[in-house]
Each structure stands twice: as C-alpha cells, then as structure tokens.
Backbone as JSON, one array per atom type, in Angstrom:
{
  "sequence": "MSQTIRCNLYLEMKCNYIISLALASSLTFVILSCSSSKSKVSATKNDTGQWPWVVKYDRGSCFGECPVYTFYLLSDHQGLIDAKYNLMEPGWYEADLDQEAVHQLLSDIEPESWWNQDLSDLPEIADLPGLSLLYKHKDGLRWIATRGKMSGSMTEVFQSLDHIVTEARWQSTQQRPLDPEIPEPTDVIVQLKDGIDIHSWMKKYAHFGIYLKKRISPKMQFYVVSKDPGLGAANDFLQYIKLDADVIEAQWDHQLSNRN",
  "N": [[0.84, -1.2, 0.0], [1.86, 1.21, 0.85], [3.87, 1.47, -1.04], [2.35, 1.86, -3.34], [1.22, 4.4, -2.84], [3.52, 5.97, -2.83], [4.24, 5.73, -5.47], [2.1, 6.98, -6.8], [2.43, 9.58, -5.85], [4.85, 10.18, -6.98], [4.21, 10.12, -9.72], [2.38, 12.24, -9.8], [3.99, 14.43, -9.1], [5.73, 14.38, -11.25], [4.01, 14.98, -13.36], [3.17, 17.57, -12.66], [5.59, 18.9, -12.93], [6.06, 18.68, -15.7], [3.89, 20.15, -16.69], [4.45, 22.67, -15.59], [6.85, 23.2, -16.89], [5.98, 23.35, -19.52], [4.28, 25.59, -19.39], [6.13, 27.56, -18.71], [7.73, 27.55, -20.99], [5.89, 28.44, -22.91], [5.33, 31.01, -21.95], [7.83, 32.18, -22.2], [8.05, 32.15, -24.99], [6.0, 33.95, -25.71], [6.92, 36.34, -24.55], [9.34, 36.66, -25.94], [8.31, 36.9, -28.51], [6.83, 39.32, -28.35], [8.89, 41.07, -27.74], [10.46, 40.78, -30.02], [8.72, 41.8, -31.98], [8.46, 44.49, -31.14], [11.09, 45.37, -31.44], [11.34, 45.21, -34.16], [9.58, 47.23, -35.11], [10.82, 49.52, -34.0], [13.27, 49.36, -35.29], [12.56, 49.83, -37.93], [11.73, 52.47, -37.77], [14.08, 53.79, -36.91], [15.93, 53.12, -38.9], [14.97, 54.13, -41.34], [14.27, 56.76, -40.78], [12.08, 58.12, -41.53], [8.49, 58.2, -41.81], [5.81, 56.39, -43.25], [2.57, 57.62, -44.17], [-1.05, 57.87, -43.72], [-3.07, 59.74, -43.56], [-3.16, 63.19, -44.14], [-3.37, 66.29, -42.73], [-3.93, 69.61, -43.2], [-3.91, 72.61, -41.51], [-4.71, 75.82, -41.93], [-4.08, 79.41, -41.92], [-5.92, 82.16, -40.33], [-7.79, 85.24, -39.78], [-7.51, 85.74, -37.09], [-5.82, 84.33, -34.23], [-5.37, 81.59, -35.08], [-4.52, 78.12, -34.66], [-1.87, 76.88, -36.6], [-0.84, 74.26, -38.54], [0.56, 71.13, -39.78], [-0.67, 67.98, -39.78], [0.05, 64.54, -39.5], [-1.34, 61.39, -39.8], [0.07, 58.48, -39.09], [1.11, 55.34, -40.64], [1.1, 53.42, -38.68], [-0.81, 54.33, -37.05], [-0.02, 56.26, -35.26], [1.01, 59.64, -34.36], [2.34, 62.49, -36.13], [3.56, 65.77, -36.29], [3.87, 68.94, -37.81], [4.33, 71.72, -36.33], [3.44, 75.08, -36.68], [2.37, 77.79, -36.1], [0.91, 79.31, -33.19], [0.23, 77.03, -31.68], [2.18, 75.34, -30.36], [5.66, 75.53, -29.52], [7.24, 76.23, -32.59], [8.03, 73.51, -34.75], [8.9, 69.99, -35.18], [6.99, 67.23, -33.99], [6.17, 64.18, -32.25], [3.69, 61.7, -31.27], [1.82, 59.36, -29.25], [-1.47, 58.4, -30.06], [-5.0, 58.87, -29.33], [-6.5, 55.97, -29.78], [-9.11, 55.09, -30.1], [-10.39, 57.41, -30.98], [-9.01, 57.77, -33.36], [-9.77, 55.5, -34.88], [-12.5, 56.05, -35.12], [-12.39, 58.39, -36.64], [-11.28, 57.42, -39.08], [-13.33, 55.76, -39.82], [-15.34, 57.63, -40.26], [-14.43, 59.01, -42.52], [-14.32, 57.11, -44.44], [-16.49, 56.54, -46.34], [-16.98, 57.18, -49.8], [-18.73, 59.12, -50.57], [-18.51, 61.11, -48.68], [-16.41, 62.64, -49.52], [-17.26, 63.92, -51.75], [-19.17, 66.03, -51.55], [-21.94, 68.2, -52.13], [-21.63, 71.5, -51.84], [-22.69, 73.81, -52.7], [-25.04, 75.2, -52.01], [-24.61, 76.06, -49.48], [-23.88, 78.57, -46.99], [-21.23, 81.05, -47.08], [-18.58, 80.89, -44.76], [-17.44, 83.23, -42.59], [-14.07, 84.19, -42.17], [-13.04, 81.56, -42.0], [-10.61, 79.21, -41.18], [-8.05, 77.92, -43.37], [-8.59, 74.67, -44.37], [-7.58, 71.45, -45.19], [-7.61, 68.09, -46.44], [-5.93, 65.09, -47.0], [-6.18, 61.74, -48.03], [-4.9, 58.58, -48.1], [-6.46, 56.36, -49.42], [-7.34, 52.89, -49.89], [-8.4, 52.54, -52.42], [-7.42, 54.62, -53.84], [-6.13, 58.03, -53.98], [-7.71, 60.51, -51.97], [-9.03, 63.76, -51.65], [-9.84, 66.85, -50.06], [-10.95, 70.21, -49.55], [-11.84, 73.09, -47.61], [-12.68, 75.64, -48.68], [-14.08, 77.87, -47.71], [-16.59, 76.95, -47.08], [-18.55, 74.59, -45.24], [-20.01, 71.45, -44.57], [-22.2, 69.79, -42.19], [-21.18, 67.21, -41.6], [-18.56, 67.47, -42.47], [-17.65, 69.41, -40.68], [-17.73, 67.92, -38.28], [-15.72, 66.0, -38.75], [-13.38, 67.6, -39.07], [-13.34, 68.83, -36.57], [-12.93, 66.58, -35.02], [-10.36, 65.88, -35.83], [-8.94, 68.13, -34.89], [-9.36, 67.73, -32.17], [-8.0, 65.3, -31.71], [-5.4, 66.17, -32.18], [-5.0, 68.24, -30.24], [-5.32, 66.87, -27.85], [-3.25, 65.09, -27.72], [-0.06, 64.1, -26.36], [2.55, 65.68, -27.16], [5.9, 65.2, -28.25], [9.14, 66.42, -28.9], [10.78, 65.63, -31.97], [12.98, 63.93, -34.3], [11.98, 62.65, -36.4], [10.43, 62.36, -39.63], [7.79, 62.73, -42.07], [7.31, 60.47, -44.82], [8.1, 61.69, -48.01], [5.37, 62.55, -49.96], [4.3, 60.67, -52.75], [2.64, 62.16, -54.41], [1.03, 64.39, -56.48], [0.51, 67.65, -55.49], [-2.13, 70.1, -55.77], [-1.71, 72.94, -57.93], [-2.66, 75.04, -59.5], [-4.58, 77.97, -59.39], [-7.69, 79.58, -59.65], [-8.29, 82.93, -59.73], [-10.02, 85.86, -58.78], [-9.53, 89.18, -59.11], [-9.88, 92.4, -57.55], [-11.29, 95.32, -59.13], [-9.02, 97.39, -60.89], [-6.68, 96.35, -59.86], [-3.48, 95.42, -60.68], [-2.4, 92.5, -62.2], [0.26, 91.58, -62.43], [1.74, 93.16, -60.65], [0.41, 92.46, -58.33], [1.07, 89.72, -58.04], [3.66, 89.77, -57.11], [3.66, 89.71, -54.37], [3.55, 87.08, -53.73], [5.83, 85.82, -54.48], [7.53, 84.09, -53.16], [6.31, 81.66, -53.36], [6.86, 80.94, -55.87], [5.15, 81.93, -57.83], [3.31, 82.28, -60.91], [1.77, 83.61, -63.89], [-0.66, 81.84, -65.61], [-2.81, 82.09, -67.41], [-5.21, 84.49, -68.64], [-8.56, 84.46, -67.92], [-10.86, 85.9, -68.67], [-11.19, 88.52, -71.0], [-12.16, 91.03, -70.28], [-12.78, 91.0, -67.6], [-11.54, 90.57, -64.22], [-10.42, 87.89, -64.01], [-8.21, 85.22, -63.5], [-5.85, 82.56, -64.07], [-3.52, 81.44, -61.92], [-0.39, 79.95, -60.98], [1.73, 77.88, -58.89], [5.13, 77.1, -57.95], [5.74, 73.69, -57.56], [7.61, 72.89, -55.69], [7.91, 74.89, -53.83], [6.75, 75.94, -50.88], [3.62, 75.04, -49.19], [0.76, 73.68, -50.81], [-1.85, 74.18, -49.84], [-1.42, 76.38, -48.16], [-0.74, 78.29, -50.06], [-3.18, 78.66, -51.48], [-4.85, 79.53, -49.38], [-3.66, 81.9, -48.38], [-4.0, 83.52, -50.59], [-6.81, 83.6, -50.7], [-7.33, 85.07, -48.43], [-6.41, 87.52, -49.06], [-6.72, 91.02, -49.34], [-7.09, 92.21, -51.8], [-8.37, 90.39, -53.33], [-11.28, 88.95, -54.69], [-12.41, 86.39, -55.0], [-11.19, 83.01, -54.82], [-10.11, 79.82, -55.95], [-9.23, 76.34, -56.35], [-8.13, 75.38, -59.6], [-8.54, 72.83, -60.52], [-9.35, 69.67, -59.01], [-7.53, 67.1, -57.25], [-7.02, 63.88, -58.72], [-9.1, 61.05, -58.0], [-7.77, 58.76, -58.07], [-4.59, 57.12, -57.76]],
  "CA": [[0.0, 0.0, 0.0], [2.82, 2.33, 0.94], [4.55, 1.58, -2.34], [1.38, 2.43, -4.29], [1.11, 5.82, -2.55], [4.76, 6.62, -3.29], [4.2, 5.74, -6.94], [1.16, 8.02, -7.2], [3.05, 10.87, -5.57], [5.9, 10.38, -8.0], [3.55, 10.45, -11.0], [1.79, 13.57, -9.66], [5.09, 15.4, -9.15], [6.26, 14.4, -12.61], [3.0, 15.69, -14.15], [3.26, 19.0, -12.33], [6.85, 19.4, -13.5], [5.88, 18.8, -17.15], [2.97, 21.27, -16.92], [5.18, 23.91, -15.28], [7.83, 23.41, -17.97], [5.25, 23.77, -20.72], [3.84, 26.97, -19.18], [7.32, 28.43, -18.76], [8.14, 27.65, -22.4], [4.9, 29.29, -23.6], [5.52, 32.39, -21.51], [9.07, 32.65, -22.82], [7.76, 32.38, -26.4], [5.2, 35.17, -25.81], [7.8, 37.48, -24.25], [10.27, 36.83, -27.07], [7.54, 37.38, -29.67], [6.55, 40.74, -28.13], [10.16, 41.79, -27.83], [10.88, 40.79, -31.42], [7.83, 42.71, -32.69], [8.81, 45.85, -30.76], [12.38, 45.69, -32.04], [11.15, 45.4, -35.59], [9.0, 48.56, -35.32], [11.84, 50.51, -33.69], [14.3, 49.33, -36.32], [12.03, 50.5, -39.11], [11.72, 53.9, -37.49], [15.44, 54.31, -36.84], [16.66, 52.9, -40.14], [14.49, 54.99, -42.43], [14.2, 58.15, -40.35], [10.84, 58.68, -42.05], [7.33, 57.35, -41.6], [4.69, 56.47, -44.21], [1.35, 58.13, -43.54], [-2.3, 57.58, -44.42], [-3.88, 60.96, -43.56], [-2.43, 64.45, -43.96], [-4.34, 67.35, -42.41], [-3.35, 70.95, -43.18], [-4.76, 73.64, -40.89], [-4.1, 77.07, -42.34], [-4.22, 80.63, -41.13], [-7.16, 82.94, -40.37], [-7.51, 86.61, -39.38], [-7.15, 85.73, -35.68], [-4.66, 83.53, -33.85], [-5.71, 80.18, -35.26], [-3.38, 77.2, -34.75], [-1.47, 76.54, -37.96], [0.02, 73.09, -38.47], [0.3, 70.0, -40.67], [-0.72, 66.77, -38.97], [0.1, 63.29, -40.25], [-1.69, 60.13, -39.15], [1.03, 57.55, -39.67], [0.58, 54.03, -41.0], [0.9, 52.65, -37.45], [-1.85, 55.08, -36.32], [0.56, 57.24, -34.35], [0.93, 60.98, -34.94], [3.51, 63.33, -36.4], [3.02, 67.09, -36.57], [4.74, 70.09, -38.1], [3.67, 72.87, -35.7], [3.93, 76.31, -37.29], [2.04, 78.96, -35.3], [-0.22, 79.35, -32.25], [-0.09, 75.72, -31.12], [3.28, 75.16, -29.43], [6.89, 76.01, -30.15], [7.34, 75.67, -33.94], [8.92, 72.37, -34.91], [8.3, 68.67, -35.43], [6.69, 66.48, -32.78], [5.48, 62.89, -32.42], [2.9, 61.34, -30.1], [0.81, 58.3, -29.28], [-2.78, 59.04, -30.22], [-6.2, 58.2, -28.82], [-6.81, 55.03, -30.85], [-10.57, 55.07, -30.32], [-10.69, 58.59, -31.81], [-8.43, 57.52, -34.68], [-10.64, 54.54, -35.59], [-13.73, 56.75, -35.45], [-12.06, 59.29, -37.74], [-11.14, 56.64, -40.31], [-14.67, 55.29, -40.16], [-16.12, 58.77, -40.78], [-13.97, 59.44, -43.85], [-14.27, 55.96, -45.34], [-17.41, 56.6, -47.49], [-16.56, 58.06, -50.89], [-19.68, 60.23, -50.63], [-18.05, 62.2, -47.81], [-15.42, 63.43, -50.26], [-17.89, 64.52, -52.93], [-20.38, 66.7, -51.09], [-22.37, 69.42, -52.83], [-21.64, 72.6, -50.88], [-23.05, 75.03, -53.43], [-26.14, 75.94, -51.36], [-24.23, 76.43, -48.11], [-23.36, 79.94, -46.89], [-19.8, 81.25, -46.82], [-18.25, 81.08, -43.35], [-16.45, 84.31, -42.48], [-12.82, 83.92, -41.47], [-12.81, 80.14, -41.79], [-9.21, 78.89, -41.48], [-7.89, 76.99, -44.47], [-8.54, 73.28, -43.93], [-7.58, 70.48, -46.29], [-7.38, 66.73, -45.98], [-5.52, 64.08, -47.97], [-6.35, 60.4, -47.47], [-4.41, 57.52, -48.99], [-7.42, 55.26, -49.37], [-6.9, 51.72, -50.66], [-8.87, 52.67, -53.79], [-6.81, 55.79, -54.47], [-6.03, 59.24, -53.19], [-8.88, 61.37, -51.82], [-8.62, 65.09, -51.21], [-10.93, 67.8, -49.89], [-10.59, 71.48, -48.91], [-13.07, 73.75, -47.16], [-13.06, 76.71, -49.6], [-15.01, 78.81, -47.07], [-17.88, 76.31, -46.81], [-18.44, 73.27, -44.6], [-21.24, 70.77, -44.19], [-22.18, 69.3, -40.82], [-20.27, 66.06, -41.48], [-17.19, 67.98, -42.59], [-17.33, 70.06, -39.4], [-17.46, 66.88, -37.3], [-14.41, 65.39, -39.03], [-12.3, 68.54, -38.77], [-13.31, 68.98, -35.12], [-12.32, 65.35, -34.5], [-8.92, 66.0, -36.08], [-8.42, 69.11, -33.94], [-9.38, 67.1, -30.84], [-6.89, 64.34, -31.67], [-4.14, 66.92, -32.1], [-4.86, 69.0, -28.99], [-5.28, 65.97, -26.7], [-2.03, 64.27, -27.75], [1.11, 64.58, -25.61], [3.56, 65.77, -28.21], [7.31, 65.25, -27.86], [10.01, 66.82, -30.01], [11.29, 64.46, -32.69], [13.73, 64.08, -35.54], [11.28, 61.88, -37.42], [9.75, 63.12, -40.67], [6.95, 61.88, -42.92], [7.82, 60.18, -46.15], [7.62, 62.63, -49.02], [4.28, 61.89, -50.69], [4.42, 60.55, -54.2], [1.33, 62.66, -54.79], [1.12, 65.79, -56.93], [-0.43, 68.57, -54.88], [-2.65, 71.06, -56.76], [-0.88, 74.14, -58.08], [-3.33, 76.09, -60.27], [-5.66, 78.64, -58.69], [-8.48, 80.6, -60.35], [-8.4, 84.07, -58.83], [-10.71, 87.06, -59.26], [-9.0, 90.35, -58.43], [-10.74, 93.59, -57.54], [-11.03, 96.25, -60.24], [-7.89, 98.3, -60.72], [-5.49, 95.65, -59.36], [-2.65, 94.88, -61.75], [-2.07, 91.12, -61.89], [1.71, 91.38, -62.3], [2.15, 93.77, -59.38], [-0.19, 91.66, -57.27], [1.77, 88.44, -57.9], [4.94, 89.94, -56.43], [3.47, 89.38, -52.96], [3.61, 85.62, -53.57], [7.02, 85.36, -55.2], [8.16, 82.99, -52.42], [5.67, 80.43, -53.81], [7.19, 80.72, -57.28], [3.91, 82.17, -58.56], [3.38, 82.81, -62.27], [0.48, 83.72, -64.55], [-0.86, 80.84, -66.66], [-3.67, 82.68, -68.43], [-6.32, 85.34, -68.23], [-9.77, 83.75, -68.33], [-11.77, 86.83, -69.32], [-10.47, 89.72, -71.46], [-12.71, 92.26, -69.7], [-12.94, 90.87, -66.16], [-10.29, 90.27, -63.51], [-10.31, 86.46, -63.71], [-6.93, 84.69, -63.97], [-5.34, 81.31, -63.5], [-2.12, 81.55, -61.51], [0.13, 78.67, -60.53], [2.89, 77.95, -58.0], [6.17, 76.09, -58.09], [5.4, 72.58, -56.65], [8.63, 72.71, -54.66], [7.99, 76.06, -52.95], [5.59, 76.15, -50.01], [2.52, 74.08, -49.2], [-0.32, 74.05, -51.72], [-2.98, 74.75, -49.11], [-1.02, 77.72, -47.72], [-0.8, 79.13, -51.24], [-4.58, 79.01, -51.72], [-5.47, 80.26, -48.27], [-3.12, 83.27, -48.34], [-4.65, 84.25, -51.67], [-8.21, 83.81, -50.32], [-7.39, 86.09, -47.37], [-5.85, 88.77, -49.6], [-7.72, 92.09, -49.44], [-7.27, 92.55, -53.22], [-8.98, 89.24, -54.0], [-12.72, 88.74, -54.49], [-12.63, 84.94, -54.85], [-10.1, 82.15, -55.3], [-10.35, 78.39, -55.77], [-8.38, 75.5, -57.21], [-8.6, 75.22, -60.97], [-9.03, 71.47, -60.6], [-9.03, 68.87, -57.84], [-6.72, 65.92, -57.51], [-7.75, 62.7, -59.14], [-9.41, 60.08, -56.92], [-6.92, 57.57, -58.26], [-3.16, 57.41, -57.8]],
  "C": [[0.87, 1.25, 0.0], [3.53, 2.55, -0.37], [3.64, 2.21, -3.39], [1.26, 3.94, -4.11], [2.34, 6.57, -3.06], [4.77, 6.73, -4.81], [3.27, 6.84, -7.45], [1.73, 9.42, -6.99], [4.1, 11.21, -6.62], [5.28, 10.82, -9.33], [2.97, 11.86, -10.95], [2.86, 14.65, -9.76], [5.64, 15.53, -10.56], [5.32, 15.18, -13.54], [3.08, 17.19, -13.94], [4.5, 19.62, -12.93], [6.7, 19.65, -15.0], [4.99, 19.99, -17.49], [3.68, 22.6, -16.69], [6.18, 24.24, -16.38], [7.16, 23.92, -19.23], [4.78, 25.22, -20.6], [4.99, 27.94, -19.28], [7.77, 28.63, -20.19], [7.21, 28.57, -23.18], [5.1, 30.74, -23.25], [6.76, 32.99, -22.14], [8.84, 32.99, -24.28], [6.99, 33.69, -26.59], [6.07, 36.39, -25.59], [8.75, 37.75, -25.4], [9.56, 37.37, -28.29], [7.26, 38.86, -29.55], [7.8, 41.57, -28.3], [10.62, 41.9, -29.27], [10.05, 41.77, -32.22], [8.19, 44.16, -32.42], [10.1, 46.29, -31.43], [12.23, 45.97, -33.53], [10.59, 46.79, -35.9], [10.05, 49.64, -35.1], [12.89, 50.57, -34.78], [13.84, 50.04, -37.58], [12.1, 52.01, -38.95], [13.12, 54.49, -37.54], [16.17, 54.21, -38.17], [16.24, 53.87, -41.23], [14.53, 56.46, -42.06], [12.94, 58.85, -40.85], [9.7, 57.68, -41.86], [6.35, 57.49, -42.75], [3.43, 56.91, -43.48], [0.13, 57.79, -44.38], [-3.2, 58.8, -44.52], [-2.96, 62.16, -43.33], [-3.45, 65.57, -43.83], [-3.6, 68.68, -42.3], [-4.35, 71.91, -42.56], [-4.07, 74.97, -41.12], [-4.43, 78.25, -41.44], [-5.62, 81.23, -41.23], [-6.8, 84.36, -39.93], [-7.09, 86.7, -37.91], [-5.9, 84.92, -35.42], [-5.0, 82.04, -33.92], [-4.44, 79.33, -35.23], [-3.12, 76.84, -36.21], [-0.49, 75.38, -37.89], [-0.32, 72.11, -39.59], [0.42, 68.74, -39.83], [-0.72, 65.55, -39.88], [-0.35, 62.14, -39.35], [-0.84, 59.07, -39.83], [0.41, 56.19, -39.9], [0.39, 53.14, -39.78], [-0.1, 53.33, -36.51], [-1.29, 55.92, -35.17], [0.6, 58.59, -35.06], [2.27, 61.66, -35.12], [2.96, 64.69, -36.81], [4.12, 68.09, -36.83], [4.01, 71.31, -37.57], [4.29, 74.15, -36.23], [3.65, 77.54, -36.42], [0.9, 78.64, -34.34], [-0.67, 77.98, -31.73], [0.9, 75.38, -30.01], [4.53, 75.69, -30.14], [7.01, 75.4, -31.55], [8.38, 74.55, -34.02], [8.16, 71.09, -35.15], [8.15, 67.92, -34.12], [6.02, 65.16, -33.15], [4.72, 62.56, -31.15], [2.11, 60.07, -30.35], [-0.55, 58.99, -29.32], [-3.88, 58.21, -29.56], [-6.71, 57.28, -29.94], [-8.31, 54.92, -31.12], [-10.98, 56.23, -31.22], [-10.17, 58.4, -33.23], [-9.32, 56.58, -35.5], [-11.97, 55.19, -35.99], [-13.52, 57.69, -36.63], [-11.99, 58.53, -39.06], [-12.47, 56.08, -40.77], [-15.49, 56.41, -40.8], [-15.71, 59.16, -42.19], [-13.88, 58.29, -44.85], [-15.22, 56.09, -46.54], [-16.93, 57.59, -48.55], [-17.47, 59.29, -50.98], [-19.24, 61.4, -49.75], [-17.13, 63.15, -48.55], [-16.01, 64.16, -51.44], [-19.2, 65.2, -52.57], [-20.66, 67.96, -51.91], [-22.53, 70.53, -51.8], [-22.18, 73.9, -51.48], [-24.13, 75.86, -52.73], [-25.8, 76.39, -49.94], [-23.67, 77.85, -48.08], [-21.85, 79.96, -46.67], [-19.61, 81.5, -45.32], [-17.15, 82.13, -43.25], [-15.26, 83.86, -41.67], [-12.63, 82.45, -41.12], [-11.35, 79.84, -42.1], [-9.14, 77.88, -42.62], [-7.72, 75.57, -43.95], [-8.52, 72.37, -45.15], [-7.14, 69.12, -45.76], [-7.02, 65.84, -47.16], [-5.62, 62.72, -47.31], [-5.88, 59.38, -48.5], [-5.3, 56.3, -48.82], [-6.92, 54.11, -50.24], [-7.33, 51.8, -52.12], [-8.28, 53.88, -54.52], [-6.85, 57.01, -53.58], [-7.34, 60.01, -53.15], [-8.43, 62.69, -51.2], [-9.84, 66.0, -51.11], [-10.38, 69.05, -49.21], [-11.87, 72.25, -48.63], [-13.57, 74.82, -48.13], [-14.12, 77.65, -49.01], [-16.37, 78.24, -46.76], [-17.65, 74.94, -46.18], [-19.82, 72.73, -44.28], [-21.12, 70.31, -42.73], [-21.2, 68.15, -40.64], [-18.81, 66.46, -41.65], [-16.75, 68.63, -41.28], [-16.97, 69.02, -38.35], [-16.08, 66.26, -37.5], [-13.27, 66.33, -38.67], [-12.21, 68.83, -37.26], [-12.67, 67.76, -34.46], [-10.81, 65.39, -34.68], [-8.28, 66.99, -35.1], [-8.35, 68.53, -32.53], [-8.22, 66.12, -30.69], [-5.57, 65.06, -31.48], [-3.97, 67.57, -30.73], [-4.77, 68.09, -27.77], [-4.01, 65.13, -26.64], [-0.92, 64.92, -26.92], [2.32, 64.56, -26.54], [4.96, 65.89, -27.6], [8.14, 65.58, -29.09], [10.64, 65.6, -30.66], [12.13, 64.85, -33.89], [13.06, 63.34, -36.69], [10.57, 62.81, -38.4], [8.85, 62.19, -41.47], [7.65, 61.6, -44.24], [7.26, 61.21, -47.13], [6.54, 61.94, -49.85], [4.56, 61.83, -52.17], [3.09, 60.97, -54.81], [1.48, 64.09, -55.28], [0.07, 66.65, -56.24], [-0.92, 69.55, -55.93], [-1.8, 72.32, -56.77], [-1.62, 75.32, -58.71], [-4.54, 76.66, -59.53], [-6.36, 79.64, -59.62], [-8.7, 81.75, -59.36], [-9.12, 85.22, -59.52], [-10.21, 88.24, -58.44], [-10.01, 91.5, -58.48], [-10.35, 94.5, -58.7], [-9.85, 97.16, -59.89], [-6.62, 97.65, -60.21], [-4.74, 95.04, -60.54], [-2.15, 93.49, -61.36], [-0.57, 90.92, -61.64], [2.25, 91.99, -61.0], [1.64, 92.95, -58.2], [0.6, 90.37, -57.01], [3.09, 88.56, -57.15], [4.85, 89.59, -54.95], [3.67, 87.89, -52.7], [4.79, 85.02, -54.33], [7.67, 84.16, -54.51], [7.49, 81.65, -52.72], [6.05, 80.09, -55.26], [5.99, 80.95, -58.17], [4.17, 82.68, -59.98], [1.98, 82.77, -62.89], [0.39, 82.68, -65.66], [-1.73, 81.4, -67.78], [-4.67, 83.63, -67.81], [-7.59, 84.72, -68.78], [-10.7, 84.65, -69.11], [-11.01, 88.08, -69.75], [-10.94, 91.01, -70.79], [-12.85, 92.21, -68.18], [-11.64, 90.38, -65.53], [-10.23, 88.81, -63.05], [-9.02, 85.91, -64.33], [-6.72, 83.29, -63.41], [-3.86, 81.53, -63.2], [-1.68, 80.19, -60.97], [1.35, 78.91, -59.65], [3.92, 76.89, -58.39], [5.87, 74.95, -57.11], [6.39, 72.42, -55.49], [8.73, 73.85, -53.67], [6.7, 76.24, -52.16], [4.52, 75.1, -50.17], [1.39, 74.59, -50.09], [-1.47, 74.72, -50.98], [-2.66, 76.16, -48.6], [-1.15, 78.72, -48.87], [-2.23, 79.6, -51.49], [-5.13, 79.89, -50.61], [-4.94, 81.68, -48.14], [-3.77, 84.12, -49.43], [-6.11, 84.57, -51.3], [-8.35, 84.93, -49.29], [-6.89, 87.46, -47.84], [-6.96, 89.8, -49.79], [-7.99, 92.5, -50.89], [-8.0, 91.47, -54.01], [-10.46, 89.16, -53.66], [-13.0, 87.27, -54.22], [-11.42, 84.19, -55.39], [-10.47, 80.71, -55.03], [-9.41, 77.61, -56.68], [-8.99, 75.39, -58.6], [-9.12, 73.81, -61.22], [-8.6, 70.73, -59.35], [-8.14, 67.72, -58.26], [-7.61, 64.78, -57.95], [-8.02, 61.8, -57.94], [-8.57, 58.84, -57.04], [-5.47, 58.0, -58.26], [-2.66, 57.28, -59.24]]
}
C-alpha cells in the first residue's frame, strides 16, 4: 500500500513538473515574440528616419490667432506634426494618439460620398481657417478642402482632427513623414478687384514661385495663376490668396484625381 502511494506521488510530481515546464516555455515564447515585434517597429523607425502616412491634415491661417500646423496620421496610427504657429513652439513632434478617436475618424472618412459633397447651397463662413485633408485610401487618393464652406459632417471630421491633435502629448522628434508621391494642386483661379494689376499683385507671392498661366476673361479680372510645386505648401498658397484684401474669390482650378 505504501509503495502504491509513493508511486502516485511520483507520478503527480512528474505531471506538475511537465505542466510547469510547458507553461514556462509558452511564456518565454510570448515574451520573445513581443520583444521581437517591438524591435522590428523601432528598427524600421530608426533605419528609415521617415514614416509612411495615411492621412495628412493641413490647418491654415485665419484673421485671428488660429493654430497653424500640418498633422500626419502615420501608417501605425501614431501621430507626427509640423507645428507652425499658435499651437506650441514651432517644430516637429510625435505622439501616441487616442486610438478610439483615430478609428472613429477613419470610419467617418471611409465613405466616398463624404469626399464629394455638394456645398453650393451652403453659406460662406467668415474667417474660416484653411482646412484640407488628404487620405491615402486603398482605392486611391482622396482630397478635400473647405473653400469657405463646410457641411455638418465635414465640421465633425475637422473637429475630430483638432481634438486628436490637442489631446495628444507631443514630444520633439527628428522623425519626418515620407515625401508623398502625390502631386499637390498648383493652379488657382483668382478674381482680383477692379484696378489691381495682376503682375504687381503676384509679387506678394514670389516665395511660392507664382506665375500667370492665363487670363480667363479679357474684360474681367479672372486669372489662372500657378505655383512652383517645390515652394511652399499648396494649401497655404490658396489660403493666403483667399485672405488677400485685393482678392474677391479664389479656388483651385481642378481637384486631384481620386486615383493614384
């Protein structure tokens, strides 16, 4: 009887040892897997020095002290920002983002209909800061700009973007976004006030490499002007022109294609 008990105890101890060994091996595998995954992400970041992005949000100037910045939602759903004015010290910053807010944002801008809204019947919003959004959707590039008008759904998306930016804990960084292989718009239709000479007026925007492409009407002050793609941000170019006291109206001559 005593021998039987000793045998059972031995078997029980052996079983417990095997189970403990198996659990320890599994735990080691999980830890190594997590560590390997983390190292891979860090290596990508350090090796390239640049991050691919899926959303680029430009927030332009207004007559007051509006925050001016370019925000990038990176491919790993983290954030990168080029702060310019009225937000924090100018420079580049990175941050972890509120992932629930990020997923909601991507859900809101997923429908193609959101990018093709008819704003013609909406009133002009006085002193609306220049807002534009680029989205590298799986079906092709999507782009939208406010142009002084915003629907309710557009307002919600831009407010969501502002919330994501202002709630993030930004830290100075040397990281930069990958240069987009996307042609930004360059041609603007502009209507000048009577008596304004187009050539004299363009001198104010020489730092954008501005030049006259054509005059649309021989008797009215409608022109198509363009910028050098390598000088300044496209959205800044349009918004500075829209805020110009000598300008009646300005808009892009054409939008970007929905396809890459």
